[in-house]
N, C-alpha and C positions, 0 to 999 in steps of 0.2 A: 504494499500500500504506500508506504513512505517513498520507496525508490521511484515508483511510477506516477505518483500524484503529488505528494508533498514537496519532495526535493525539486522537481521541475517548477512547481508553483512558486517556491521561494527564490530559486536561482534564475528562473527564466530559461533554463537549459535542460534538455533531456539527459537522463543518466546514461553514461557511455555503455555500450552494449556489453563490454567485458565485465564491467561492474555489475550490471543487471544479471548477467550469467552467474556471477559469484553469489549474488543475493539469492537467486533461484536454487542454486545448489545447496545453500545453507537452509533454505525453506524445506527442500526435499528431505534433508537430514533431520530437521526438526519434526516434520510430519511422521517420519518413520519412527523416531523416538516416542512421539506422542502415542502412536498406535501400539508400539511394543511395551512401553513402560506404564502408560496410564490406562489405555483401553483394554489391553490384553484380550481376554475373551469375555469381558463384562459388557453388559448392555450400556452402561454409563460409566463415567470416570470413577465414581465411588462404589458402584455396585449395580444393583438391579433397579434403582429408582433415580430419576433425574435429580440433580443437585445444582447449587449455585456454581459449582466448578464447571459443569457442562454448559451453563448459560454464559459464563465468562469466556470459556474456550471457544464456543461457537461464534461469538461476536468477533473474536480475533481471527478466526479462520475464515470468516465471510469477507474480510477485507480484501484478500487477493482476488476473490471471486468478483468483487465489485469493479476491479480494474481489468477483468477479462482473463484471469488465470484460474481455471477450474482445477483447484487442488484436490477435488474429490474424485476426479476422473482417474481411472486406473488404480484406485485405492478402495476396494470394496468394503473393507472393514470401516474405514473412515466414512464412506458414503452411507453405510447402514446406520452408523452412530448418528450422523446428521439427520437421517430420516426418523430415527427414534426421538431425537430432540424436537424436530418439527412436530411430530405426532403428539408428544407430551405437552408441548406449549400450545399447539393448535396451528395449523398451517397459516391461517389468516393473520394471527398475531405474530407468528414468526416472520412472515414477509413484511408486515407493517413495521416491526422493530428494526428490520434490516433495509428498509426502503431507501434511506439516504445513502447507505454504503453501496447498495446495488445500483444506484443511479448516480454515483459520484462523477462519472464522466460527463453527465449532462450539466452538472453544477459548474 
């Protein structure tokens, strides 16, 4: 989110492609660790019920989606967790809460 939106907004310059690639590699590593260390084989981060930890995490993970980076693609465990969070919160409320993030390019 920061490399594709905030840095160019403040500097007036796009992030160099090699720096963006570095950021994307770091994101991929972080997502793998999130799946392996936090989600493991659980429905939610803490266990079988949604918690504040899931809500905070999903807000952070929706930011790359808002700039066109589908971090859930090719990550079935992460995708299923997102669907469970959406279902627990309610799809309408979920998308209402993320409306600004998902439309950041229009702002």
